[in-house]
N, C-alpha and C positions, 0 to 999 in steps of 0.2 A: 504494500500500500504506500502511496505517496501522499505527502502533506503539503499544502500551500498555506504559508503563514502570512498574515497581513502585518502591516507596519506596527499595529498596536501590540503584537506579540513581542516585538523587539523593544519597544518603548517600555512596556511593563516589566519585561525581564531586566532591562538595564536599571530601571528605577527601583525595583523591589528585591527580587530574590537572586538575580544572576548578574550583579554588577561586573562590568568589565575589569574592574580593579581587584576583585576578590574571587571571582568564579570564571576564569578564562576557559575552563574545560567545557562549560555549557556552549560557549561561542565556537570553540574548536569542534565540538560535536556537531553543531549545526552546519559548519563548513564541510566536515567530512561526510555528513549525510547528504548534503547538497551534491557533492562530488560523486556520490554513489547513486544519485538520481532518486533519492528518497524524500528529501525536503526541498521545497521550492518557495521562492518569494520573488515578487516583482514590485519593490517599493516605488511608488510615485508620489510626488509631493510638490506643493507650491513653495516649500521652504528652500532656502539656499544655504550653503555652508556658512558657518560663522565662527569667529575666533573666540566667542564667549565661552567661559568655563562655568557660567551659572546655569546655562540651559543647553544641553546637547541637542542639536536639531537632527532630524531624520537624515539629511545628507551627510552630516558629520559621522553619525553612527555607521552609516553605510560605507563611507570612505575608510573608517577604522577597521571594518570587517572585510573590506575588499569586495563589497556587494554593489552592483550597479544600481543606481537610482535614476529615475527620470521624472520629469514633471508630467502632470496630466496632459498638458498640451503636446509634449513630445510623444507621449503614448498615442494620442489621437492621430498625430501625423504618421507615426510608424505604422499604425494600424489602418492608415488611409481612411479614417472616418470622414464622412461627409454629412453635413447637416444642411439640407436644401429646403427652403420654403417653397411651398406650392400654393398657388392661388386657390382659395375656396371655390367650390362649384357654384 
């Protein structure tokens, strides 16, 4: 079975039980399972990286873990989404 994790999983893990500073094994496990094709995630966010140490933003966490992140707009472009208005009948 494969698992798709949303961004909240990473945020909650970092903030609560699996901080990067005291539980790196959790993060290494995620990376290993991803390489094995068992755990997946495609973070996308409007946030941009920040040098702030008070609040780690999604892109910073992704960069620290070597996980690609994209904005919702990049995702829409990559998926070639089209939103076309049609005149009402």
